[in-house]
N, C-alpha and C positions, 0 to 999 in steps of 0.2 A: 257677660252674654247670658241671655236667658237659656235655661236648660232646654235641650231639644229631645223630645221623647220619641220612642219608636212609633207611637200612635199619631204623632203630629208631623210626620215627614211632609215636606213640600213636594209638589209634583216633580220639580227639578232634582231634588235629592233622591226621590224614588227612582227616577230614570237613571241616575248615575249608579245606583246600587243594583238595578236590574240588568244593566248592560254587561252581561258576562260573556256574551258570544262575539265580542269584538274588542279591539283596542280602543281606548278612550282618552281623549284630551279634554279635561274638565277645566273650563275657565271660571275660576271661583273668585267672585268679587270680594272686596274687603268686608270682613265681618259676616260672611255668608255661610259659616259652619263647615269649612272644608275639612278641618281635623275630625269632626264628627263623621263625615262621609268616608274619609280614609279609614277610620277605625271600624266602621260598620262594613265597609267593603272587605277589609282584611278578615273580619270575623265571619263573614258570609261563606267563606271557603272552608271553615272548620266547624260551622254550626251543625250539630247533629240533627236539628229540626229541618234542615234544608238539604234535600238529596242532591241537588245540583246547583252550583258547582261544588265539588268535593275535592279536598286536597289535604295533604299532610302539612303540618306546621313548617317543616323544612323546605317545602316547595313554594313558600311565600317569601318574597323579598320586598322590603320597604326601605327606600332611600330618602333621607331627610337632609335639610340644609345644614343643621347644626346638631351637636351632641345633645343639647338641651331639647331640641325638637324630637330627637329619637327617644329620649327618656320620657317626654310628655306623651308620645304616641304609645309607648309600651305601658305607661301608667294608665292611660285611658282604656287600652285593651284589657288590662288586668282588672280594672274596675268593672268593665262590662262582663267579664268572665265571672267575677265574684257575684255580681247581681244575678246572673243566670244560674249560677250554682245554687244560690239561696232559693231561687224560685223552683229549681228542680227538686231540692230537698223538701220543700213544702208541698210539692205536687203529689198526686196519686197516680197509679197506673204507669203506662209507658213513659210519661214525662219524667217520672222519678229516675228512670234508668239513664237519663241524660246527665245526671250528676257526675257519674264516673268520667264522662268525656270532658266535662268542664274542669273537673279536678285534675285530670291528666294534662289538660292544656295549661292550667295555671302552673303546674310544676315545671313544665317545659318552656314556659314563656321567656325565662331569662336567656335561653339559648336561641331565641327566635332571631331571624335575620333582619333586624331593624337597626339601621346604622346610617352614618354619613357616607357619602360616596367614597371618601378617602378610606374609611374603615372597611367598607365593602371591598374596595380594590386591594387593600392590605391583606384581608382574609383570603381573597382569591389568589393572590400571589403566594402566600404561605402554603396554601393547599396544593399549588402547582409550582413549587419552587424549582424543582428540577427542570421542568420544561421552560420556565422563565429564566433559568440560569442564575438563580439567586441562592444565597444561604437562607434556609427557612427561618433562622433566628435573627434575621436582619433587624437592625435598630432603626426606629423611625425618628428622624431628626426634627427637633423643634425648630421653628423658623429662626430664632435668635442664634442657636447653636450652629445652624446651617450657614447663616450669614457670616459668622466668625470664621468657620472653616473656609468659606468661599473667599473672604477678603485675604486670608492667609495665602491661599493658592494664587490669587491675583498678585499679591505683593512678591511672592517668590518668582512668579513668571516675569513680571516687569523688571525685577532686579537682575535676573539672568539675562534678559534681552538687552537691557541698557548697558550692562557690563560688557556684553559681547558686541556692543555698538550696532545692534540690529537697525538697519536703515528705516524700515517701516515703523518700528516702535519709536525711534527717535523723531521721525517726522510727525507722528501722532502726538507725542509728548510736547513738541514745539507748537503744533497747531492748537491743541486744546489746553495745554498746561498739564504738568504731571499730576497734580492733585485732582483737577477735574477729570482727567483721563481715568484715573483710578476709580473715581466715583461713577463715571459713565459705564465702565466695565462691570462694576459691581451690579448696577441696576440692569444692564443688558443681559448679563449671564443669569441673573436671578429671574427676570421676567420673560425671557424669550423661550418659548416651547422648543423642544427638540425638533419637532416637525418643521419649524421655521428655519433652523440651522440646516436641516437636511435639504429643504427646498432651494435655498439660495446659495448653497455651497457650490463653488466653481462657476458662478455667473460672471460674465464680463460687464464692463461699464456700459458698453453699447446696448447689451441686452437689458440692463437695468433701466436705461433711459427710455428704451422702447416700451417697457412696462409702464413707466410714468406717462408717456405720451398717450398710450391706449387708455389708461385710467382717466386721464384728463378729458379726452375726447368723448368717451363712452359714458362715464359716470359723473365726473365733477362738473363739466361744462353745462349740462342740463340743469343741475342744481344751482349753479351760479346764475344762470339766466332766470330761473324761477325766483331766486332771492331778489334779483334786481327788479323783476316785474311786479313783485309784491311790495316794493318800496312805496310807502305812502306818498312821498314827494313826487315820484314818477307818475303815480295815478293822478295826483293833483296837477302836475304839469300837463298831462294829457287832457285833463278836463278843461284847464285854462285855455288850451289851444282852440277849443271850440266855443268858449263862452266869453272870451275877452272881446271888448268892442274896439277893434283896431281902427286907428284914425288914418293910417298910411298904408300904401301897398307894400312897403318894405316889411312892416310888422306882420301884415296879413300873410305875406309870402313866407316869412320865417316861421310863423306859427304853423302854417300848413306843412312846411318841410319837417318840423319837429314831430308833428302828429303822424306824418307818413313814415318817418324813421322809427318811431316807437312801434307802429304797426308792423313795420318790416322786421324789427327785432323779434316780435312775437311769432312771426311766420318763418323766420330763417332758422337754419340749423345753428345750434348753439355756438359752434366754433366759427361761424361765418356772420354772426350778428354784427351790424354796423355800429358798434359802440363808439368808435372814435368819431364817426360822423355825428352821432348824437351829442357827444361831448363838445364838439366844435360848434354845433348849432345852439346848444343850450347856454348861450352867452347873453348877459343883460346889457353889456356895454354898447354893442352896435345899435340898440334900440332904446337907449336910455333917455333920449331927448323927449321933452314933454309933448312935442307935437305928435308923437306916435300913440299917445295914450289918452283915452277919454276920462279915465279915473286914476288918480295917483296910487290908490290902494291896490289896483290891479297890477301895477308895475312892481310894487313891493312884494306882492305874492309871487309874481312871475320870477323876480330876482332871487327870492329865497328858495323857490323850488328848483331853479336852474343850478344854484350853488350846491344844493344837497345832491342832485343827480350827478353833477360832475365829480363831486367827492366820492360818491359811491362807485362810479366807474373807475376812478383813479385807484381806489383801494382794492377793487375786484381783481381776481386772478385771470379773469377773462381777457384774452388777447395779450397777456403779458408772459404767459408760460411758453417759452421757446427754448430750443436747444442751442446752447452757446458754450463758450469756454467755462462759464461759471457752473452750468449744469454738469458738464463733463468732470470738472474738478470735484464737485460735491459727490458725484456718483463714485469716482475713484476713491475719494477719501472715506466714503461710507463703506466701500468694499474692503478697504484696508483695515478699518476698525472692525468690520465683521469677521475678517480672517483672524485677527488677533483674539477677539472674543470667542470665536469658535474653537480655536486651539486651546485657550485656557479652559473653556467649558468642558472640552473632552478630557483634559487633565483632571479637572475637578470631578468629573464622572468616574474616572479611573480610581481616584483617591477614595471616593465614597464606596466603590465596589470593593476595593481592598479592605476597607474597614467595615464592610457589611452594613452600610448606612444608606438610607433612602430619605429623600424629602417628600413632602406631600405631593408635589407635581410629578415626582418620579413614580409614585404609586399609580397615578392615572395613566401616564405614558406607557409604563410597562404592562399594565393591565390591558390597555387597548392593543398593544402589540401582541400580547398573548392571545387575545380574542380574535384578532384579525389575521394572524399569521397562518397561511395555508398549511404549514407543517403541523399546526395544532388544531386543525379543523375538527378532529375527533373530540377535543376538549369542548370546543364551542357547541358542537352538537349535543354532547352529553349534558352540558349546563342548560341548554335550551329545553331538552327533554325533561330535566329534573325540576324545571320551574313552571309553575302554573300561573303565577301572577308576579309582575314586577311593578310596584307602585313607586312613583317619584313625586315627592312634595316640593313646593317652591320651584317648579320647573322653569319658571321665567328667569331664574338666576343662574342657569347653567351656561356653560361655554361650549363651543363646537366639539371639543374633545370629550366632554362628559356626555353630550348627546350621542356621539358616536359609540361610546362604551355601552350606553343603554340599548341602543339599537343592536349592537353586536351580541350583547348578552341574551337578548330575546330571540335571536336567530333571524333568518331571512324573512320570516312571516310576521315581523313586528308590526306591520301595518294592519294586520288582520286579527291578531290575538295576543294575549298575555300582558300587554302594556296598559298601564293606567297612570297617566301623569296629571298632576294638578298644578295649575299656575294662573297667574294673572299678569299680562304684559304691562298693565298700568302700575304694577308694583315692582317692576324690575329696576332696582336702584343700586346694583352692585357692579356697575361698569368698571370701577377701579379694580375689581377682582377678576375681570375678564368676562363677565356675564354679557351675553348678546341675545336680547329678546327676539331678534330677527330669526335666530336659529331655532328657538323653541316654537316661534310662530310658524316657521316653515314645516316643522314636524306636524303641527296641528293641521296645517293645510294638506299634508300628505295623507292624512287619515280619511276614511270615508265620511261623508256628511253625517251619517247616523252616529259616528264616533266623536263628533265635535259637540260636546254638551256644555252647559253653563249653569252657574249658580248666581242668582241675582237678588234673592230675598235676603235682606240684611237683618241680623238678629242683634246687632250692637247698638245702632243709633236710632234716635227719635226722628220722625219725619222732617222736622225743621232743619236738622243738620244735613240729612240726605238731599233735601230739596236744593240746598245751597251747593253741595258737592256735584249733583247732577247738572245744575245750571252752569257751574263754572267750567267743568271739564268736558262737556259734551262736544264742544267745538275743538278743544285741544287735542282730543284723541280720535276725532274723526268718526268715520262710519263704524269702526270696530267697537265704539263705546256702547256698553249696555247699561242703562240706568239702574241704580240700586233701588230696590223696593223695600220700604220699611215694614218689618214684622211687628214692631212695637207701636203702641199708640202714642200720641203726643200728650204727655201728662204734665209738662212744665210750660210756663208762659213763654210767649214769643215777644220779641225776637230772641232767638238763641244763638245768633251770629252777631259778632261785634267787630267793627273796624276801629282800631285804636291808633290814631295818627298823631304823633308828637312832632312839633315843628323843628326844622333845622334853621337856626337863626344865623344872621350875618354878623361877622365880627366888626371891629372898628374900621377895618379897611374895606368893608363892603363885600367881603368874600365869605363863602359859607364857613361856618365854624368847623373845627376839627371833628372828624367822625366819632372820635372817642367821647367828646363832650355830648354830642347828640345821642349817642348810644346810651350814655349814662342817664340822660333825661328820659329816654324811652323806657329804660329799665325801672326807673322810679315811678313812672306813670303806670306801668304794668303792676308794680307792687301796690300802689295806691288803689288801683281798680280792683285788685284781688281782695284787698282789705275791705273795700266797700261791699263787695259781693258777700264776703264772709260775715260781715257785721249786719247785713240787711235782714238776715233770717228768712229771706224769701226761699220758697221751695224751687230750687233751680235744677236739681238733678233727680233722677229716678231712684226709687228704692230697689235694693238688690233682691229682696225677697218677694216684693209685690210689684209686678210690672205695671199695675194700674195706679200706683201711688208715687208721690214725689216727696222730697225732704230738703232741708236746707243744706247748703254747701259746707263741706269740711276741708281742712288742709289736705288730707290724704286723697281727695278727689281730683286734685289739680296736678297737671303735668305741663312742664315748659319744654318744648321740643325745639332744639337748635340745629341748624345745619352744621355748625362747628362749635367745639368747646374752647376755641382759642380766646374768646372774649367772655367766657362764662363768669369770670370774676366780677364783671360789672353787674350781673344779675344776682350773684351771691351777696354782694355788698348791699344792693338795694333791698333784698329780702331781709338781711340782717337788720338794717336800719328800721325796717317796718315791722320787726318782730315776727316774721314769717319763717317758721322752721322748714327746713328743706333737706333733701338728700341728693347728692350728685352721683349719678349712675354712669358707669362706663368711662370711656376715655382710653386713649392708647399711648399716653405720654408717661409710661411707667418709669422709664429710666431718667426722666426729667424731674422726678419727685425729690424733694429735699431730704427725705429720710433715706433714699438710696444714696445720695451724695454723702450723707453722714456715715453710713455703713462703709462705703468705699474709703472714705478718709480714715476711719478707724483702722480698717484692715491694712491700709498702706502704712499707717503709723506703727502698727504692731510689726509689720514685716520689715520695715527699714527705719532705723533711728536717724537716717540722714534726710528723710522727707519731712522737712519742717512745715511746708505748706499744708500737707495732709494732716499733720499733727495739730496745726492751728485750727483747721476745720473741725477736727474731732473734739478738741478742747472747748470750742464754742458751741458745739452741738448738744442736744439733750443727753448724750452719753455722759458728759461731765459738767456742762452748764457753767463754765468759767466766764467771768466778765472780760470784756475787751481790755479794760485797764490792767487786769491781772496779766494778760498775755504781754501787754506793752512793758510792764515792769520786769517780767521774766527776761525778755530780750534785752532791755535797756541795762539791767544790772548784771546779767550773767552771760550775755552774748548769744544765747540761743534758747529755744524752748526746752529742749532736752536737758541742757546743762542746768537750767533753772529748776526743772522738775526734781532733780536729784541733788540740788545744792544743800549743804549742811545747814546753812542759815538763810532764810528768806528775807528779802528787804522789808523794812517796816512800812513801806508805802502800800504793801498788800495787806488788806484787812485780816484779822484773825479768822473770820469765817472762810475767806478765800484760801488762807493758808491751810486750814484743816481740809478743805476740798483738794488742794494741791497734794497733800500727803496721801490722800486716798487715791488720787489720780496716778501718782507715781507707783504706788503699790499695785494698782490694777494693771497698769501697762507692763510692769515688771513680771507680773504673774502671767499675763497673756503672751508676752514675748518668750517666756520660758517654755510655754506649752505649744507654741506654733509649729514646731517640728515633730511633735509627738502625738498630735491629735488630728482628727479630720477637720476640714474647714467648717462644716456645719456645726460640729461640736464646739469649736473655738468661738464661732459667732454666737451660739446659744449661751456659752459661758460668759461672753462679754455682755450680752443683754441681761443675763441674770445678775451679774455683779453690779452693773451700773443702774439697773432699773429702767433701762432705755424704753421698754414697752410701756411701763407705767407713765413715764414722762410724756410719751406720745399720746396716750389715752386722754391726758388732760388738755390736749390741744384741740383746736377746731378740726373736725373730721378725724378725730383720733382713732376711731375704729378702722377707718380706711387706711390710715398710716400704719397701724400695727399689722393689718392684713398684708400690706405691701412688704413689710419686713419679713413676715412669715413666708411669703412667697419667695423672697430672696433666700431664706434658709432652705427652702425646698430646692431652689436652683443649686445651692451649695451641695446639697445631698446628691443631686444628679451629677455634679462635677466630681464628687468623691467616689462615685461608682466607677468612673473611668480613670480618674487620676487621684487616688486617695491621698489626702493631706497636702495636695499641691496648692498651697496658699498663693504663691506667686502667679501660678497659672490662672487661678480664679480671679485675682486682682486684675490681671491683663485682660481677661475676658470681660469682666464687668466694666473696666475702664473703657474698652472699645465700644461697648454698648452705650455708655454714657456720652461718649463723644459723638457717635453716629446717630444715637437716639432712634433705633428702629421702632416700628409700631409694635408695641407690646401692651396688651390691656392691663389696666390697673387690677389689683386683686379684687375679687368679687366679695362684696359684703351685702348684708340685708338692709333694706330701708328700715329706718327706725321709727316704727309707729306711724302716727297720724301726721305726716309731713308732705310737703310738696316734692314731687320728683322733677329733677332737671336732668335731661339726657339728650343725646343726639336723635335726630329723626331715624337714623339707621338703627340705633339701639331700641327704638320704640316699635320697630317693625314686629307685627304679630301681637302687640299689646293694645289695650284700650283703657281709656280714662274718662270719667264723667265730664271733666272740663279740661280742655286743651288750649294752651297758649302757644301760638307760632309767631315768634318775634323776628325783628331784624329782616323784614322782607326786602328791604332795599340794600341788603348787604352786597357789596361789590364782588363780582365773580373774578377769581384770579385768571390771568391770561393763560392760554394753552402753552405748555412748556415748549421750548425750542431745543431741549436736550435730544441727543441721538436716540433713535428707536429702530428696532428691527421689526417691520410690519409684515404680517402674513401676505398681504396683497401687493404692497409696494416695495418690499425688500429693505435693505439697509438704507437708513435715511439720516443725514446730518445737515446742519444748516450751512448756508453759504458763508464762508469765513472771510471772503474778500471785503475790502473796505467799502465798496459800493454794492455789496451783495444784496442789500434789501431791495434794490431795484430789479433784481433778477431772481424770480421765484425758482425753487428747485423742488425735488420730490418731497422734502419735509414739509413744504408749504401746502402741498396738496393734502398730505396727511393731516396737518393741523386744521385745515378748513373742514375736512370730514369729521375729525374728532370734535371740533367746536359745535357742529350741528348735533352730533350724538349727545354731547354733554348738555346742550340746551334742551333736548328732548328728555333726557334723564332728570333734569331739574324740574320739569313739569311733573314727572312721575314722583319725584321726592315730595313735591308740594302736595300731590294727591294722597300719598301715604300719610303725611302729617295731618291733613284735614280729616281723613277717615279714621284717625285714632279716637276722635271725639264721639262720646256716646250721647251727651246731652247739651253741651255748650261749647262753642268755639270762638276764640278771640284771635284775630289776626292783627299784628301790630308792626309798626315801623316808624322810624323817624323819616320825615318826608320834607323835601324842600318845595316841590311843586307837584301837587296832585294831578295837574293837567298834563304833566310830562314825566311820567314815571321812568326810571332809568334801568331797573333790573327786571328779570323775567317774571317773578311772582306778581309784582304790582302791574306789570304790563298785561299779564293774563287777566288779572282782576278787572283792569280798565276796559278790556274788550267786552265785558258782560255787564259791569256795574259802574254806576257813577260813584267814584271814590269819595266824593264830598257828601253825598246823600244816601248812598247804599241802594238806590233804586236801579232796577234793571234797565239797561239802555237799548238792548237789541231783543227782538222777539225770540222766545224760546220755542223749541220744537213742540209739536203737538203732544199733549199728555204730560208735559213737564210743568211742575208747580213753580210759582214765583216765590223765592225765599224772602223772608223779612230780615232786614239788617239794620242794626243800630250803629251809627257812626259817632265816635267820641274824638273830638279834636281840641278839647280843653283839659287842663290838668284836673284829674279827679280830686274832689274834696274829701277830707277825712275828719273824723270826730276825735282823733288823737289816741285811740285805744290800740295797744299792741296785742296782736293775736297770739303769738307763741311765747316760747321761753328763751332765755339766753343760751346760746350754743356752748360757750366755753365753760369748762368746769370751774367752780369757785374753789381754788386750791386751798385757800386759807380755811374755808369751811370744812373741806374734806379732811384736812390734816387735824383740825380741831376735833372733829367727830371721831376720827380714828384714835387720837390720843385719849379722848374721854372713854372710849370703849376699852382701850388697853388698861387704863387705870382701874376699871371696874371688873376686870377679869379675875376670876378665882382660880388659883392653881389646881391642877388635877393631879392627885397623888399617883406616883409611878407604881404599878403593880410589882409585887415582889417576884412573881414568875409570870411567864406568858403561857396562856392556855391555848389549846388547839381551837381553831375556828369552829363554831357551832354548826353542825349539819342539820338542816331543817328536818323535822320529824315526818313531814308529809310533803307531797308534791314530788315531781320528778327528781331523782337523785343521779348525779353524774360524777364519775370518778375517773381520775387519770392514774396510770400505773405508778407514776412517781409518788402519788399520794399513798397508795397501798404499800409500795415497796419501802417507803420511808420508815414504816413500822418495823421492818425486818432488816435494816441495814447491817450487814455482817461486819464483824471486827476481824482484823488480820490477826493471825496467830502470834505475830511479833508485837502487836499493839501499835505499830508505827502509824497506821492510818488514823487511829484514834487520836494521835497527838499531832497530826499534820496541821500546819498553820493555815489560817484562813486564806493567806496569799497563795500558798501552794495549791489549795483546793480551787481557788479561783483560776489559777494558771491551768490546772488540769481540765476544768470545765471549758476554758477558752480554747485549749488545744482540741478538745473533743468537738466543740462547735465548729472550729476551723476545718477539721477533717471532714465532718459531715457536709459542710458547705462546699468543699472542693469536690467530694465524690458526687454530690448532687449536680454540679456543673459539668462534670466530665462527660464527653460524648463517646461512650464505649463502642459505638458502631463504626468509628473511624480509628482503629487502634494505631494505624501508622502515624497519626498526629499526636499520639500520647507519648511523646518522648520525655526523657527525664528533664530536659530543659523546659519544655512547655508546661509540664506539671509543676516544676519549681516556680515558673513565672506565675501560674495561676495561684499557687499557694501564697506567693508574695502579695499578689493583688487581694486575695481573700483575707489575708492576715490583717490588712488595714481596716477591713470591715468587721471581722469577727474577733480579732485578738490584737488590738492596737498596742496594748502594753506588752512589752517583750516580743514584738512582732518578728524580729530577726530570729530569735531562738525558736519560736513556734513554727516559723516558715521552714526551717531546716528539718525539724522533727516531722512535720506533716508531709513534706516532700518525700522524705525517706520512706515513711509508712505507705503513702499512696502509690509511689513508684513501684514498690515491691508487690503491692496488692494487684496493680494493673498487670504486672508480668506473671502473676501466679496463675495456676490452672483455673481458679475461680474467676479471675479477671478475664481470661480468655473465653470462659464460658459465657460471661456477660456480653462479650463482644459479638458472639454468635447467636445471642438470644433472639427468639422470635418476637417476644414482647418484653419490654423492660420499663418498669415504673419505679420512680424514686420519690421519697418524701410524700407518702400517701396518708392523708388524714382519714381516720375511721371513727365510727360510732357504733359500738357493739351492744345490742340489748342484752341484759343479764337478768333473766327471770328469777324470782324467788323459788327456793325448793318447794315442792308441792305441799309438804306438810306444814309450811309456814304461811300459806295463803289464808287470808281472812275470808271466812265463808260468806260474810254478809256485805262485803265491800270489794270494790275493784282493787287489784294489786297495784302497789306503788311502782311506777316505771323506774327501772334502774339501767344505767348505761355506763360503759367504759369508753373513754375517749383517749385517743393517742395518735401517734404518727409511725408509719412503717418506713424503715430506711430504704429497703429495696425488695421488690417482688418481681420475679421474672419467670418466663416460660422457656425452657431450654429447647434445643433442636429436636428432641424427641417428644416434645409436648408436655413435659412434666413441669408443674408449678413449684417454685422454690422461693423460700422466704429468707432474707438475710438481715442481720442486725449488726452494725459496726460498733466495736468497742475499742477505745484507745487507752483503757486502763493500764497502768503500770503493773506488770506481773513479775514478781521476783522469785516465786517458788511454785511448786506443784500445788501446795495448799492454797496459795492465792488464787490460782486458776480454778481449783475445785470449788472454793467458796463463791467465786463469781458465777460459775456454771449453775450452782444451786440457787444463787440469788436471783438470776434472770430466768429461771425455769417458768415461773408464774407469768412473767411478761411475755415470753415466747409462746406460751400456751394461749394466752389471750390474743396475741397477734395471729396465730394460726386459726383460732376460732373466728376472728373477725374476717379474715380472707375467705375462709370456706363459707361463711354465712353470706357474705356480700356477693361472691362470684359463683357460688354453687359449684365449686370444684374441690378436688382433694389436693391439699398441700403435701407434696412428697417429702420435702425437707424444710426444717426450721433450724437455721444455723446461726450461731454466734461467730463472727469473724474478729478474732483478737489481733488487731493490727500491730500492737507493740512487739509481740513475740512471734508474729507471723504464723499463727495457728488457728484452728477452727474447732468448734464443737457442734455436732448435729444432734438434736434432741430426738428421742424416741418416746412418744407418749403412749404407754400401754394403759390397760384398764386400771391397774393399781395406781400408777403415778398420776393418771388423770383424776382419779377420785381424791387422792391426797391434795392435789393442787386446788381442786374445787372447794374442798373443805377449808383449805388455808385461805382462799379468797373470801369465803363466807365469814370465817372467824375474824378476818381483818376488817371487813365491812362492819361487822357487829361491833368491833372494838371502836371504830371511828364514830359509829352512831350512838355509842353509850353516853357520850357527852350531852345528848339531848334529854336523857332520862333523869 
């Protein structure tokens, strides 16, 4: 996108930035600079040059759709602040004084309230945890972890109900099947908002059916009639009734009756339309005799139109939705399923509450409850008073609950002030996440007309692309469509739009070939066309730095946007065959990746010697890369893989190379199995990767960087598991195995596109992006049928399909829902197509394999055919006034090539890599090992930063007995581990609730923390730490911490340390020096005195030991005291060492003499460290 400068604001942008006196809904078209407007709107409230509006940074709230969007907005605001700060520094007079304001804003920007709505609600709940009835330290569950906990709850509930022979549960299990019932409950409990459970709880079957009848009469019937009246065959039949030259009175009478009936349908109430009468009249057989017709072709037209109309009436819900035993059975079965799901959902909520865990949807529901509960009206009023501006980006993708939160947060006057939402209904493509553009549109309508603004000037695309977009979508979106106006000139040749139609050929039986075959042909045509364009050297895309210039196409300019990645392999293969380098972005099949299977198999094999299937998978994987023949001979000769691995002699049928690998495999598995009960899961997995070189093997494969990133993501999941269940390998295997079986939607690990390559991604992933050339293929891709799975709908209640044998003949509530959902999905497909087309900046290729261009089957081609001739690209219907006619090139023959490959080979040449590595190793010269290790050199100039450990290391005291000087490295490591463990426990303790700090709870916390901080000798360390911490909590000091006004733990500090005045260089600036460290504990007691604590777990055997430690840590405590007083501008009354091992304390008194000695000691120590540079 071209940069937008302050001096080149469009009138629409200026209007959006000036509208501070009202709430605004800004309809921002694709590529129209909405992020720029959001950034400038945010800054206008803190700009010192603008007296009104004025606000503090904390009074501004910005909500984005994704974390990435939040980071992008914060980045843009920071860049604008830097720009204005530089301008202020260069200015003279009053303008120079603005620098301090921009500097302050930059420092505070990281704390600005810019986040996703889930993060926003999470912060709101933590700030008002007491009112919300929450633990302020609640854990936010990731979707995969929440699903695992949910399915465990469902399994426990079903098991109990079935064992107790609960009649309702048994009936549902018989009706649906036990496994499908489990799956239905999982989806229903996960996807149904709490408000829906509350609304339909206690409803009877009769009340539910009444709801369906009302929805049918008032909402669906008018839509059904409208669909029927727009049927092309009905319009054709109506026209034929007035144009056919009837030869007999019978035909004339029938045609007149049909025409009158169609007119009656148009005029009647939807539920009273004479559809059955029309179906009976629209018969060709009674008038099929030649004597009735003047022309045979008229009869054929009439016959075809009648057949289509009768079929449409037969399939329509009009007149077939009635109350009967099937309706009543479906209603009762739905309510039974609802009651079961509701009960399990409440149990699941209780479990989450007990564990202080919340899902993303919980954050929204609880935040909404907090903001709307009359008991907390004071909170809502205070939040509204403290907020000057609430901005919401991508508002078209919000759901009703999110809109309600926004309205409640702004207060009752949200229609008049504080609200600034930006969205575009044409780009609402997240219906599967609950987005309802009707809700955001309604909020726009609720605002005053002067608050409904638009952005239509497009900074992304050239006019040729926008002319096509406007012509195609103006009728699809109706009166609300606002045409996009190009800000860029047309600098590349036209046509810049191409239709690429590859044929669907018939097989030997005269039927259309398999879709897979035609899709492969289409992919190869796309690849060949891209090669043509790349080889042509023609200037097809605009220059990034010069909007008036064009340049040839490059690989990195191209993006292929798919509706689904399920067939992406077809395009990958075509691109590989034509030498086109590419990068596959996104995807949600993380748990279906082979590298995830490989890791799961390895962990299973390590955990159990009995799992031969998992062991076989691990042995064949890149972990060990054994040949299938080797596995065969191991089982054939030794009975099992495990027996074969550890056999004294291997069969000669296995090659020497494979035997060497087997010995290595046996050694590796023995090592991992020995460690599995003594180490964390993440550490075990990292050990396996390092020993086997698994990551290096993956890097040599196609998309190796993506595969290694996926494995690293799995390591992070293991670390998360270790935090709650340290070292629980079996639990992690169970969790991962469940994810692999159920395959929840989980994004692949994020990696960067590698250089100048084609991007392949879904249209949804491309939202918000732009590319010089865009290919949108597979336009005739068949749309999946709307699911018949049970659903709990907000409007229609619990819905299940008719399970009776002849149930399809009798529609129930679910059929009404499916019809409505089908219409919504069709509308969203138009919006998805719009998003795909508007990603193109310079060139757009629309492609599909097509059997008959005159009869397109799917929505995108149907939409194209309403405006363009698909065979010629010419416009078929007049465009509205002011719309330009686009130029389109149609390609319907296979593009020809000159045979040149564009890119490189994707796979690494392992032979060449190993050869190069071996050559380099042979030429390496050994580096002599130094006799002694010298201290790291400290730079003689530039900022100098010291930690206390670096200083105190020069003065490490020796024990009078000399015991410490002879301590083994192992005992020193154990002492450090114990100290780290105790500090970790004390940091986690909540001293404000002393009643919860029982010896048992402390011991449990020590046991948990030991797995993280002291996994070696964890049992021994747990006991020692528990004893020390328990005594400290019960001590007077612990009780004082429990009553403290302010309590801070593990505080990082940076203390400036100026040089003595006599050492300053008169002709140069002094070199900055700093001390860096961490404070264990700083608190303010009940009398307002500030006190500093440092915990020591050192073993103390004598008074001399204690004295030496007190002297040794005096310099440290002095620096800590200085850091606190400098940062807080308060006096520290006590600086105390807490010796936990012998349950004693020492409080330092720093008088003038001791202070001088310590400062001298610090300076001499620094000088000693810096001497190495001289």
